[in-house]
N, CA, C and O atoms as CSV, one atom per row, in Angstrom:
chain,resi,resn,atom,element,x,y,z
A,1,UNK,N,N,36.092,5.472,97.101
A,1,UNK,CA,C,37.371,6.137,96.121
A,1,UNK,C,C,37.920,5.077,95.644
A,1,UNK,O,O,38.052,4.112,96.397
A,2,UNK,N,N,38.233,5.025,94.696
A,2,UNK,CA,C,39.196,3.848,93.780
A,2,UNK,C,C,40.492,4.837,93.601
A,2,UNK,O,O,40.465,6.066,93.543
A,3,UNK,N,N,42.119,3.609,93.499
A,3,UNK,CA,C,42.678,3.743,93.095
A,3,UNK,C,C,43.604,3.462,92.132
A,3,UNK,O,O,42.765,2.731,91.605
A,4,UNK,N,N,44.468,3.365,91.467
A,4,UNK,CA,C,45.230,2.694,90.554
A,4,UNK,C,C,46.497,1.867,91.426
A,4,UNK,O,O,47.197,2.482,92.231
A,5,UNK,N,N,46.653,0.643,91.194
A,5,UNK,CA,C,47.479,-0.213,92.126
A,5,UNK,C,C,48.766,-0.087,91.274
A,5,UNK,O,O,48.636,0.457,90.177
A,6,UNK,N,N,50.014,-0.530,91.651
A,6,UNK,CA,C,50.983,-0.527,90.819
A,6,UNK,C,C,50.933,-1.180,89.909
A,6,UNK,O,O,52.007,-0.932,89.361
A,7,UNK,N,N,50.341,-2.007,89.205
A,7,UNK,CA,C,50.076,-2.754,87.679
A,7,UNK,C,C,49.199,-2.187,87.219
A,7,UNK,O,O,49.096,-2.399,86.011
A,8,UNK,N,N,48.096,-1.185,87.839
A,8,UNK,CA,C,47.429,-0.434,87.145
A,8,UNK,C,C,45.837,-1.180,86.943
A,8,UNK,O,O,44.949,-0.921,86.131
A,9,UNK,N,N,45.880,-1.851,87.665
A,9,UNK,CA,C,44.273,-2.759,88.045
A,9,UNK,C,C,43.827,-1.307,88.865
A,9,UNK,O,O,44.462,-0.461,89.495
A,10,UNK,N,N,42.315,-1.505,88.488
A,10,UNK,CA,C,41.350,-0.474,89.429
A,10,UNK,C,C,41.388,-1.332,90.751
A,10,UNK,O,O,41.266,-2.551,90.634
A,11,UNK,N,N,41.574,-0.686,92.203
A,11,UNK,CA,C,40.994,-0.891,93.357
A,11,UNK,C,C,40.328,-0.132,94.197
A,11,UNK,O,O,40.750,0.871,94.773
A,12,UNK,N,N,39.029,-0.729,94.282
A,12,UNK,CA,C,37.857,0.181,95.470
A,12,UNK,C,C,38.041,-0.086,96.201
A,12,UNK,O,O,38.126,-1.299,96.390
A,13,UNK,N,N,38.269,0.872,97.281
A,13,UNK,CA,C,38.558,0.698,98.705
A,13,UNK,C,C,37.461,0.388,99.781
A,13,UNK,O,O,37.472,0.412,101.012
A,14,UNK,N,N,36.256,0.008,98.595
A,14,UNK,CA,C,35.030,-0.641,99.095
A,14,UNK,C,C,34.620,-1.769,98.954
A,14,UNK,O,O,33.544,-2.159,99.407
A,15,UNK,N,N,35.706,-2.705,98.070
A,15,UNK,CA,C,35.247,-3.710,97.749
A,15,UNK,C,C,36.583,-4.535,98.479
A,15,UNK,O,O,37.790,-4.308,98.553
A,16,UNK,N,N,35.519,-5.791,99.049
A,16,UNK,CA,C,36.168,-6.677,100.354
A,16,UNK,C,C,37.122,-7.353,99.016
A,16,UNK,O,O,36.832,-7.626,97.851
A,17,UNK,N,N,38.478,-7.471,99.885
A,17,UNK,CA,C,39.663,-8.451,99.369
A,17,UNK,C,C,40.147,-9.726,99.910
A,17,UNK,O,O,40.548,-9.826,101.070
A,18,UNK,N,N,40.116,-10.590,99.174
A,18,UNK,CA,C,41.044,-11.881,99.643
A,18,UNK,C,C,41.693,-12.641,99.240
A,18,UNK,O,O,42.066,-12.401,98.092
A,19,UNK,N,N,42.004,-13.424,99.616
A,19,UNK,CA,C,43.184,-14.491,98.616
A,19,UNK,C,C,42.197,-15.017,97.770
A,19,UNK,O,O,41.007,-15.266,97.959
A,20,UNK,N,N,43.066,-15.154,96.625
A,20,UNK,CA,C,42.952,-15.987,95.647
A,20,UNK,C,C,44.047,-16.827,95.341
A,20,UNK,O,O,45.195,-16.554,95.694
A,21,UNK,N,N,43.697,-17.985,94.605
A,21,UNK,CA,C,44.987,-18.993,94.746
A,21,UNK,C,C,45.459,-18.825,93.197
A,21,UNK,O,O,44.829,-18.537,92.180
A,22,UNK,N,N,46.975,-19.157,93.462
A,22,UNK,CA,C,47.696,-19.676,92.152
A,22,UNK,C,C,48.233,-20.911,92.657
A,22,UNK,O,O,48.828,-21.313,93.657
A,23,UNK,N,N,47.676,-21.460,91.303
A,23,UNK,CA,C,48.284,-22.904,91.123
A,23,UNK,C,C,49.335,-23.031,90.586
A,23,UNK,O,O,49.699,-22.291,89.672
A,24,UNK,N,N,50.234,-24.285,91.190
A,24,UNK,CA,C,51.316,-24.733,90.117
A,24,UNK,C,C,50.812,-25.345,88.931
A,24,UNK,O,O,49.651,-25.492,88.549
A,25,UNK,N,N,52.220,-25.770,88.271
A,25,UNK,CA,C,51.770,-26.392,87.108
A,25,UNK,C,C,51.870,-28.070,87.354
A,25,UNK,O,O,51.711,-28.916,86.474
A,26,UNK,N,N,52.179,-28.326,88.789
A,26,UNK,CA,C,52.795,-29.795,88.987
A,26,UNK,C,C,51.808,-29.843,90.260
A,26,UNK,O,O,51.472,-28.987,91.078
A,27,UNK,N,N,51.445,-31.373,90.064
A,27,UNK,CA,C,50.275,-32.036,91.146
A,27,UNK,C,C,51.169,-31.784,92.434
A,27,UNK,O,O,52.389,-31.616,92.429
A,28,UNK,N,N,50.283,-31.789,93.595
A,28,UNK,CA,C,51.577,-31.871,95.182
A,28,UNK,C,C,50.683,-32.981,95.418
A,28,UNK,O,O,49.687,-33.005,94.695
A,29,UNK,N,N,50.825,-33.979,96.336
A,29,UNK,CA,C,50.130,-34.949,97.258
A,29,UNK,C,C,49.159,-34.048,98.231
A,29,UNK,O,O,49.309,-32.904,98.662
A,30,UNK,N,N,48.207,-34.914,98.392
A,30,UNK,CA,C,47.374,-34.127,98.909
A,30,UNK,C,C,46.346,-33.275,98.836
A,30,UNK,O,O,45.419,-33.232,99.645
A,31,UNK,N,N,46.459,-32.690,98.025
A,31,UNK,CA,C,45.576,-31.808,97.087
A,31,UNK,C,C,45.282,-31.113,96.330
A,31,UNK,O,O,44.758,-30.000,96.389
A,32,UNK,N,N,45.994,-32.472,94.560
A,32,UNK,CA,C,46.078,-32.172,93.617
A,32,UNK,C,C,46.742,-30.495,93.083
A,32,UNK,O,O,47.394,-29.717,93.779
A,33,UNK,N,N,46.317,-30.322,91.671
A,33,UNK,CA,C,46.753,-28.932,90.935
A,33,UNK,C,C,46.364,-28.037,91.769
A,33,UNK,O,O,47.047,-27.032,91.571
A,34,UNK,N,N,45.584,-27.863,92.645
A,34,UNK,CA,C,45.003,-26.710,93.467
A,34,UNK,C,C,46.115,-26.395,95.517
A,34,UNK,O,O,46.097,-25.631,96.482
A,35,UNK,N,N,46.620,-27.240,95.167
A,35,UNK,CA,C,47.478,-27.461,96.510
A,35,UNK,C,C,48.043,-26.102,97.627
A,35,UNK,O,O,47.869,-25.583,98.730
A,36,UNK,N,N,48.878,-26.037,96.273
A,36,UNK,CA,C,50.015,-25.051,96.290
A,36,UNK,C,C,49.435,-23.167,96.371
A,36,UNK,O,O,49.349,-22.490,95.347
A,37,UNK,N,N,49.110,-22.627,97.754
A,37,UNK,CA,C,48.464,-21.341,97.496
A,37,UNK,C,C,49.460,-20.510,97.908
A,37,UNK,O,O,50.312,-20.952,98.678
A,38,UNK,N,N,49.513,-19.070,97.423
A,38,UNK,CA,C,49.883,-18.388,97.680
A,38,UNK,C,C,48.759,-17.026,97.572
A,38,UNK,O,O,47.747,-17.124,96.877
A,39,UNK,N,N,49.066,-15.830,98.310
A,39,UNK,CA,C,47.772,-14.889,98.317
A,39,UNK,C,C,48.220,-14.033,97.289
A,39,UNK,O,O,49.373,-13.983,96.860
A,40,UNK,N,N,47.187,-13.315,96.888
A,40,UNK,CA,C,47.508,-12.116,95.835
A,40,UNK,C,C,46.530,-11.310,96.070
A,40,UNK,O,O,45.848,-11.720,97.009
A,41,UNK,N,N,45.991,-9.882,95.416
A,41,UNK,CA,C,45.318,-9.349,96.178
A,41,UNK,C,C,43.653,-9.624,94.689
A,41,UNK,O,O,43.700,-9.500,93.465
A,42,UNK,N,N,42.486,-9.997,95.587
A,42,UNK,CA,C,41.390,-10.063,94.622
A,42,UNK,C,C,40.511,-9.750,95.106
A,42,UNK,O,O,40.689,-9.311,96.242
A,43,UNK,N,N,38.915,-9.777,94.521
A,43,UNK,CA,C,38.039,-9.837,95.141
A,43,UNK,C,C,37.696,-11.596,95.185
A,43,UNK,O,O,38.118,-12.639,94.686
A,44,UNK,N,N,36.562,-11.081,96.211
A,44,UNK,CA,C,35.767,-11.974,96.287
A,44,UNK,C,C,34.454,-12.121,96.735
A,44,UNK,O,O,34.347,-11.756,97.906
A,45,UNK,N,N,33.334,-12.551,96.197
A,45,UNK,CA,C,31.980,-12.164,95.989
A,45,UNK,C,C,31.161,-13.428,95.923
A,45,UNK,O,O,31.641,-14.419,95.373
A,46,UNK,N,N,29.861,-13.456,96.490
A,46,UNK,CA,C,29.042,-14.697,96.729
A,46,UNK,C,C,30.126,-16.389,96.368
A,46,UNK,O,O,29.701,-17.247,95.595
A,47,UNK,N,N,31.053,-16.481,96.876
A,47,UNK,CA,C,32.065,-17.663,96.460
A,47,UNK,C,C,32.650,-17.642,95.288
A,47,UNK,O,O,33.155,-18.674,94.846
A,48,UNK,N,N,32.689,-16.211,94.436
A,48,UNK,CA,C,33.232,-16.330,93.346
A,48,UNK,C,C,34.419,-15.487,93.668
A,48,UNK,O,O,34.256,-14.367,94.151
A,49,UNK,N,N,35.919,-16.096,93.359
A,49,UNK,CA,C,37.125,-15.418,93.597
A,49,UNK,C,C,37.585,-14.434,92.280
A,49,UNK,O,O,37.611,-15.259,91.367
A,50,UNK,N,N,37.867,-13.451,91.836
A,50,UNK,CA,C,38.394,-12.934,91.024
A,50,UNK,C,C,39.583,-12.211,91.093
A,50,UNK,O,O,39.750,-11.504,92.087
A,51,UNK,N,N,40.660,-12.263,90.011
A,51,UNK,CA,C,41.625,-11.315,90.309
A,51,UNK,C,C,41.832,-11.025,88.750
A,51,UNK,O,O,42.182,-11.861,87.917
A,52,UNK,N,N,41.512,-9.520,88.493
A,52,UNK,CA,C,41.407,-8.896,87.561
A,52,UNK,C,C,43.093,-8.413,86.798
A,52,UNK,O,O,44.043,-7.848,87.339
A,53,UNK,N,N,42.933,-8.908,85.380
A,53,UNK,CA,C,44.129,-8.695,84.867
A,53,UNK,C,C,45.499,-9.282,85.628
A,53,UNK,O,O,46.351,-8.402,85.753
A,54,UNK,N,N,45.858,-10.495,86.123
A,54,UNK,CA,C,46.710,-10.908,86.659
A,54,UNK,C,C,47.979,-10.746,85.583
A,54,UNK,O,O,47.784,-10.811,84.370
A,55,UNK,N,N,49.285,-10.531,86.159
A,55,UNK,CA,C,50.432,-10.500,85.446
A,55,UNK,C,C,50.428,-12.060,84.550
A,55,UNK,O,O,50.013,-13.131,84.993
A,56,UNK,N,N,51.062,-11.787,83.080
A,56,UNK,CA,C,51.453,-12.934,82.200
A,56,UNK,C,C,52.451,-14.144,82.831
A,56,UNK,O,O,52.647,-15.241,82.308
A,57,UNK,N,N,52.966,-13.701,83.959
A,57,UNK,CA,C,53.875,-14.568,84.604
A,57,UNK,C,C,53.077,-15.634,85.138
A,57,UNK,O,O,53.271,-16.823,84.884
A,58,UNK,N,N,52.041,-15.115,85.994
A,58,UNK,CA,C,51.083,-15.841,86.650
A,58,UNK,C,C,50.367,-16.947,85.562
A,58,UNK,O,O,49.979,-18.077,85.857
A,59,UNK,N,N,50.330,-16.578,84.800
A,59,UNK,CA,C,49.294,-17.051,83.496
A,59,UNK,C,C,50.130,-18.151,83.065
A,59,UNK,O,O,49.627,-19.261,82.899
A,60,UNK,N,N,51.133,-17.981,82.906
A,60,UNK,CA,C,52.408,-18.852,82.387
A,60,UNK,C,C,53.041,-19.867,83.989
A,60,UNK,O,O,53.905,-20.741,83.919
A,61,UNK,N,N,52.484,-19.525,85.016
A,61,UNK,CA,C,52.932,-20.338,85.792
A,61,UNK,C,C,51.624,-21.626,85.699
A,61,UNK,O,O,51.776,-22.842,85.581
A,62,UNK,N,N,50.494,-20.919,85.792
A,62,UNK,CA,C,49.468,-21.601,85.939
A,62,UNK,C,C,49.132,-22.680,84.358
A,62,UNK,O,O,48.093,-23.332,84.253
A,63,UNK,N,N,49.960,-22.669,83.536
A,63,UNK,CA,C,49.766,-23.316,82.179
A,63,UNK,C,C,48.569,-22.900,81.681
A,63,UNK,O,O,47.796,-23.652,81.088
A,64,UNK,N,N,48.327,-21.488,81.933
A,64,UNK,CA,C,46.699,-21.156,81.683
A,64,UNK,C,C,46.707,-21.187,80.106
A,64,UNK,O,O,45.564,-21.476,79.750
A,65,UNK,N,N,47.501,-21.014,79.059
A,65,UNK,CA,C,47.536,-20.863,77.795
A,65,UNK,C,C,47.466,-22.579,76.931
A,65,UNK,O,O,47.082,-22.676,75.765
A,66,UNK,N,N,47.891,-23.747,77.736
A,66,UNK,CA,C,47.371,-25.199,77.516
A,66,UNK,C,C,45.979,-25.563,77.882
A,66,UNK,O,O,45.499,-26.545,77.315
A,67,UNK,N,N,45.369,-25.013,78.617
A,67,UNK,CA,C,44.403,-25.409,78.891
A,67,UNK,C,C,43.293,-25.284,77.974
A,67,UNK,O,O,43.437,-24.323,77.218
A,68,UNK,N,N,42.033,-26.073,77.763
A,68,UNK,CA,C,41.131,-25.981,76.977
A,68,UNK,C,C,40.580,-24.850,76.503
A,68,UNK,O,O,40.944,-23.932,77.238
A,69,UNK,N,N,39.892,-24.464,75.653
A,69,UNK,CA,C,38.874,-23.409,75.232
A,69,UNK,C,C,37.172,-23.696,75.567
A,69,UNK,O,O,36.755,-24.853,75.616
A,70,UNK,N,N,36.720,-23.108,75.675
A,70,UNK,CA,C,35.315,-22.876,75.685
A,70,UNK,C,C,35.002,-21.470,75.105
A,70,UNK,O,O,35.764,-20.504,75.130
A,71,UNK,N,N,33.543,-21.529,74.492
A,71,UNK,CA,C,33.277,-19.767,73.966
A,71,UNK,C,C,31.320,-20.673,74.116
A,71,UNK,O,O,30.786,-21.777,74.225
A,72,UNK,N,N,30.963,-19.041,74.000
A,72,UNK,CA,C,29.491,-19.299,73.874
A,72,UNK,C,C,29.029,-17.504,73.363
A,72,UNK,O,O,29.654,-16.531,73.787
A,73,UNK,N,N,28.134,-17.429,72.641
A,73,UNK,CA,C,27.394,-16.277,71.929
A,73,UNK,C,C,26.774,-15.716,73.225
A,73,UNK,O,O,26.297,-16.321,74.185
A,74,UNK,N,N,26.902,-14.479,73.007
A,74,UNK,CA,C,25.316,-14.140,73.923
A,74,UNK,C,C,24.255,-15.116,74.091
A,74,UNK,O,O,23.647,-15.603,73.138
A,75,UNK,N,N,24.016,-15.425,75.425
A,75,UNK,CA,C,23.060,-16.301,76.035
A,75,UNK,C,C,22.153,-16.098,77.767
A,75,UNK,O,O,22.226,-15.104,78.490
A,76,UNK,N,N,21.656,-16.897,77.938
A,76,UNK,CA,C,21.147,-17.312,79.319
A,76,UNK,C,C,21.354,-18.336,79.796
A,76,UNK,O,O,20.764,-19.156,79.092
A,77,UNK,N,N,22.113,-19.092,81.018
A,77,UNK,CA,C,21.333,-20.399,80.992
A,77,UNK,C,C,22.148,-20.885,82.513
A,77,UNK,O,O,23.260,-20.566,82.934
A,78,UNK,N,N,21.356,-21.553,82.955
A,78,UNK,CA,C,21.909,-22.226,84.426
A,78,UNK,C,C,22.970,-23.074,84.305
A,78,UNK,O,O,22.882,-23.879,83.378
A,79,UNK,N,N,24.002,-23.121,85.021
A,79,UNK,CA,C,24.874,-23.721,85.305
A,79,UNK,C,C,25.417,-24.119,87.218
A,79,UNK,O,O,25.451,-23.397,88.215
A,80,UNK,N,N,25.761,-25.590,86.996
A,80,UNK,CA,C,26.013,-25.961,87.869
A,80,UNK,C,C,27.569,-26.809,88.070
A,80,UNK,O,O,27.873,-27.910,87.611
A,81,UNK,N,N,28.402,-25.876,88.917
A,81,UNK,CA,C,30.015,-26.386,88.937
A,81,UNK,C,C,29.959,-28.082,89.632
A,81,UNK,O,O,29.715,-28.247,90.827
A,82,UNK,N,N,30.162,-28.979,88.903
A,82,UNK,CA,C,30.770,-30.542,89.488
A,82,UNK,C,C,31.952,-30.348,90.216
A,82,UNK,O,O,32.216,-31.039,91.200
A,83,UNK,N,N,32.657,-29.482,89.813
A,83,UNK,CA,C,33.876,-29.497,90.177
A,83,UNK,C,C,34.673,-28.151,90.261
A,83,UNK,O,O,34.440,-27.362,89.345
A,84,UNK,N,N,35.685,-27.716,91.331
A,84,UNK,CA,C,35.903,-26.304,91.478
A,84,UNK,C,C,36.610,-25.755,89.834
A,84,UNK,O,O,37.591,-26.313,89.343
A,85,UNK,N,N,36.036,-24.831,89.310
A,85,UNK,CA,C,36.838,-24.756,88.278
A,85,UNK,C,C,37.724,-23.194,88.366
A,85,UNK,O,O,37.318,-22.314,89.126
A,86,UNK,N,N,38.998,-22.990,87.470
A,86,UNK,CA,C,39.448,-21.982,87.325
A,86,UNK,C,C,39.216,-21.924,86.273
A,86,UNK,O,O,38.901,-22.887,85.574
A,87,UNK,N,N,39.361,-20.276,85.752
A,87,UNK,CA,C,39.203,-20.064,84.107
A,87,UNK,C,C,39.958,-18.900,83.929
A,87,UNK,O,O,40.307,-18.258,84.919
A,88,UNK,N,N,40.269,-18.529,82.754
A,88,UNK,CA,C,40.720,-17.202,82.395
A,88,UNK,C,C,40.009,-16.970,81.237
A,88,UNK,O,O,40.093,-17.720,80.264
A,89,UNK,N,N,38.833,-15.308,81.296
A,89,UNK,CA,C,38.280,-14.852,80.490
A,89,UNK,C,C,39.429,-14.086,79.524
A,89,UNK,O,O,40.210,-13.209,79.895
A,90,UNK,N,N,39.301,-14.707,78.095
A,90,UNK,CA,C,40.147,-14.184,76.838
A,90,UNK,C,C,39.057,-13.052,76.314
A,90,UNK,O,O,39.572,-11.968,76.040
A,91,UNK,N,N,37.772,-13.140,76.155
A,91,UNK,CA,C,36.783,-11.862,75.715
A,91,UNK,C,C,35.554,-12.527,76.288
A,91,UNK,O,O,35.267,-13.613,76.791
A,92,UNK,N,N,34.823,-11.139,75.919
A,92,UNK,CA,C,33.827,-11.367,76.729
A,92,UNK,C,C,33.286,-11.074,77.754
A,92,UNK,O,O,34.097,-10.971,78.674
A,93,UNK,N,N,31.617,-10.767,78.209
A,93,UNK,CA,C,31.207,-10.121,79.306
A,93,UNK,C,C,30.422,-11.068,80.010
A,93,UNK,O,O,29.620,-11.724,79.345
A,94,UNK,N,N,30.515,-11.288,81.401
A,94,UNK,CA,C,29.056,-12.223,81.814
A,94,UNK,C,C,28.523,-11.513,83.601
A,94,UNK,O,O,29.033,-10.980,84.587
A,95,UNK,N,N,27.481,-11.875,83.204
A,95,UNK,CA,C,26.911,-11.388,85.034
A,95,UNK,C,C,26.449,-12.606,85.685
A,95,UNK,O,O,25.278,-12.978,85.615
A,96,UNK,N,N,27.212,-13.128,86.214
A,96,UNK,CA,C,27.089,-14.636,87.033
A,96,UNK,C,C,25.938,-14.303,88.065
A,96,UNK,O,O,25.892,-13.132,88.443
A,97,UNK,N,N,24.955,-15.237,88.594
A,97,UNK,CA,C,24.150,-14.740,89.305
A,97,UNK,C,C,24.011,-15.979,90.453
A,97,UNK,O,O,23.153,-16.792,90.111
A,98,UNK,N,N,24.737,-16.329,91.870
A,98,UNK,CA,C,24.864,-17.683,92.046
A,98,UNK,C,C,23.134,-17.898,92.967
A,98,UNK,O,O,22.513,-17.205,93.773
A,99,UNK,N,N,22.927,-19.031,92.395
A,99,UNK,CA,C,21.475,-19.694,93.251
A,99,UNK,C,C,21.177,-18.668,94.737
A,99,UNK,O,O,22.128,-18.695,95.518
A,100,UNK,N,N,20.354,-18.067,95.040
A,100,UNK,CA,C,19.752,-17.394,96.182
A,100,UNK,C,C,20.562,-16.024,96.487
A,100,UNK,O,O,20.174,-15.134,97.243
A,101,UNK,N,N,21.883,-16.039,95.670
A,101,UNK,CA,C,22.090,-14.771,96.018
A,101,UNK,C,C,21.113,-13.139,95.375
A,101,UNK,O,O,20.454,-13.294,94.348
A,102,UNK,N,N,21.114,-11.845,95.988
A,102,UNK,CA,C,20.863,-10.981,95.977
A,102,UNK,C,C,21.340,-10.096,94.102
A,102,UNK,O,O,20.655,-9.578,93.220
A,103,UNK,N,N,22.934,-10.372,94.295
A,103,UNK,CA,C,23.662,-9.506,93.500
A,103,UNK,C,C,24.347,-10.556,92.509
A,103,UNK,O,O,24.608,-11.702,92.874
A,104,UNK,N,N,24.616,-10.079,91.235
A,104,UNK,CA,C,25.773,-10.484,90.289
A,104,UNK,C,C,26.685,-10.357,90.262
A,104,UNK,O,O,27.098,-9.260,90.638
A,105,UNK,N,N,27.533,-11.247,89.859
A,105,UNK,CA,C,28.985,-11.139,90.038
A,105,UNK,C,C,29.313,-10.824,88.732
A,105,UNK,O,O,28.971,-11.609,87.849
A,106,UNK,N,N,30.130,-9.457,88.353
A,106,UNK,CA,C,30.516,-9.559,86.914
A,106,UNK,C,C,31.878,-9.863,86.516
A,106,UNK,O,O,32.850,-9.595,87.222
A,107,UNK,N,N,31.945,-10.436,85.356
A,107,UNK,CA,C,33.575,-11.014,85.189
A,107,UNK,C,C,33.364,-10.611,83.234
A,107,UNK,O,O,32.394,-10.554,82.478
A,108,UNK,N,N,34.462,-10.463,83.121
A,108,UNK,CA,C,35.028,-10.262,81.666
A,108,UNK,C,C,36.213,-9.999,81.197
A,108,UNK,O,O,37.020,-9.935,82.125
A,109,UNK,N,N,36.692,-9.814,80.161
A,109,UNK,CA,C,38.108,-10.048,79.460
A,109,UNK,C,C,39.110,-9.699,80.693
A,109,UNK,O,O,38.926,-8.706,81.397
A,110,UNK,N,N,40.105,-10.535,80.874
A,110,UNK,CA,C,41.184,-10.294,81.167
A,110,UNK,C,C,41.154,-10.858,83.130
A,110,UNK,O,O,41.880,-10.535,84.070
A,111,UNK,N,N,40.074,-11.700,83.041
A,111,UNK,CA,C,39.710,-11.854,84.723
A,111,UNK,C,C,40.373,-13.645,84.708
A,111,UNK,O,O,40.295,-14.551,83.877
A,112,UNK,N,N,41.015,-13.528,86.076
A,112,UNK,CA,C,41.024,-14.743,86.155
A,112,UNK,C,C,40.256,-15.396,87.220
A,112,UNK,O,O,40.620,-14.950,88.309
A,113,UNK,N,N,39.220,-16.387,87.340
A,113,UNK,CA,C,38.140,-16.723,88.240
A,113,UNK,C,C,38.027,-18.074,88.923
A,113,UNK,O,O,38.385,-19.077,88.306
A,114,UNK,N,N,37.640,-18.145,89.927
A,114,UNK,CA,C,37.825,-19.218,90.686
A,114,UNK,C,C,36.370,-19.390,91.153
A,114,UNK,O,O,35.844,-18.532,91.861
A,115,UNK,N,N,35.549,-20.791,90.653
A,115,UNK,CA,C,34.184,-21.281,90.764
A,115,UNK,C,C,34.142,-22.447,91.571
A,115,UNK,O,O,34.653,-23.511,91.220
A,116,UNK,N,N,33.564,-22.278,92.610
A,116,UNK,CA,C,33.732,-23.512,93.840
A,116,UNK,C,C,32.882,-24.612,93.227
A,116,UNK,O,O,31.988,-24.342,92.426
A,117,UNK,N,N,33.181,-25.926,93.629
A,117,UNK,CA,C,32.469,-27.114,93.434
A,117,UNK,C,C,31.223,-26.518,93.886
A,117,UNK,O,O,31.247,-25.464,94.521
A,118,UNK,N,N,30.010,-27.184,93.574
A,118,UNK,CA,C,29.037,-27.534,94.032
A,118,UNK,C,C,28.208,-26.289,93.775
A,118,UNK,O,O,27.017,-26.551,93.943
A,119,UNK,N,N,28.478,-24.670,93.329
A,119,UNK,CA,C,27.756,-23.462,92.752
A,119,UNK,C,C,26.983,-24.112,91.539
A,119,UNK,O,O,27.251,-24.727,90.507
A,120,UNK,N,N,25.666,-23.553,92.352
A,120,UNK,CA,C,24.796,-23.263,91.132
A,120,UNK,C,C,24.600,-21.998,90.768
A,120,UNK,O,O,24.809,-21.176,91.660
A,121,UNK,N,N,24.235,-21.555,89.646
A,121,UNK,CA,C,24.158,-20.047,89.172
A,121,UNK,C,C,23.348,-19.547,87.603
A,121,UNK,O,O,23.350,-20.423,86.738
A,122,UNK,N,N,23.112,-19.073,87.474
A,122,UNK,CA,C,22.900,-18.788,86.027
A,122,UNK,C,C,24.000,-17.623,85.446
A,122,UNK,O,O,24.334,-16.525,85.890
A,123,UNK,N,N,24.288,-18.179,84.575
A,123,UNK,CA,C,24.918,-17.005,83.419
A,123,UNK,C,C,24.121,-16.486,82.516
A,123,UNK,O,O,23.082,-16.835,81.956
A,124,UNK,N,N,25.112,-15.206,82.477
A,124,UNK,CA,C,24.135,-13.983,81.567
A,124,UNK,C,C,25.067,-13.668,80.502
A,124,UNK,O,O,25.661,-12.644,80.840
A,125,UNK,N,N,25.468,-14.076,79.370
A,125,UNK,CA,C,26.552,-13.496,78.830
A,125,UNK,C,C,25.886,-12.261,77.888
A,125,UNK,O,O,24.964,-12.419,77.088
A,126,UNK,N,N,26.407,-11.314,78.108
A,126,UNK,CA,C,25.952,-10.084,77.121
A,126,UNK,C,C,26.881,-10.036,76.142
A,126,UNK,O,O,26.371,-9.968,75.024
A,127,UNK,N,N,28.365,-10.049,76.162
A,127,UNK,CA,C,29.423,-9.965,75.146
A,127,UNK,C,C,30.099,-11.501,75.030
A,127,UNK,O,O,30.808,-11.997,75.906
A,128,UNK,N,N,29.727,-12.156,73.750
A,128,UNK,CA,C,30.182,-13.589,73.499
A,128,UNK,C,C,31.657,-13.505,74.231
A,128,UNK,O,O,32.426,-12.544,74.239
A,129,UNK,N,N,31.868,-15.172,75.018
A,129,UNK,CA,C,32.664,-15.296,75.804
A,129,UNK,C,C,34.258,-16.308,74.748
A,129,UNK,O,O,34.166,-16.926,73.687
A,130,UNK,N,N,34.892,-16.189,75.194
A,130,UNK,CA,C,36.210,-16.938,75.003
A,130,UNK,C,C,36.884,-17.080,76.154
A,130,UNK,O,O,37.228,-16.061,76.754
A,131,UNK,N,N,37.211,-18.429,76.698
A,131,UNK,CA,C,37.891,-18.485,77.926
A,131,UNK,C,C,38.949,-19.808,78.330
A,131,UNK,O,O,38.596,-20.981,78.207
A,132,UNK,N,N,39.657,-19.586,78.592
A,132,UNK,CA,C,40.409,-20.423,79.384
A,132,UNK,C,C,39.830,-21.635,79.986
A,132,UNK,O,O,38.634,-21.359,79.895
A,133,UNK,N,N,39.894,-22.975,80.627
A,133,UNK,CA,C,39.388,-23.254,81.997
A,133,UNK,C,C,39.779,-24.628,81.879
A,133,UNK,O,O,40.019,-25.311,80.884
A,134,UNK,N,N,39.796,-24.977,83.524
A,134,UNK,CA,C,40.478,-25.996,84.127
A,134,UNK,C,C,39.402,-26.406,85.559
A,134,UNK,O,O,38.876,-25.692,86.413
A,135,UNK,N,N,39.396,-27.890,85.318
A,135,UNK,CA,C,38.634,-28.328,86.271
A,135,UNK,C,C,39.548,-29.567,87.437
A,135,UNK,O,O,40.126,-30.630,87.208
A,136,UNK,N,N,39.337,-28.892,88.517
A,136,UNK,CA,C,39.843,-30.224,89.782
A,136,UNK,C,C,39.107,-31.177,89.821
A,136,UNK,O,O,39.335,-32.102,90.601
């Protein structure tokens, strides 16, 4: 059974919910950019944290629009995260399959995503991707 949340995001009662981090635009002692944490509703699958359609206020707080951009056409390629990455998908659709996982994680336009440092995976881009990104 699925319901619409107050911000009209689709939330499935069968989806595991956990915390995704919001990150201040300033550095804090001991933890870098990602040290201040406030929990919001999000999903986590295979170590990848996803918040669908975060409010613009959150994107502004993070400084997302000032982050570098990256894009690619439909393609399939391996990737290893040398550092934790947080990204905001502007356009596109991707299935990310972590090495050793039985399932893919689908991400697309409007998703705020955190990939853990050290994750090796395969990106299968079905619709050209354009994203803002930031590495810790």
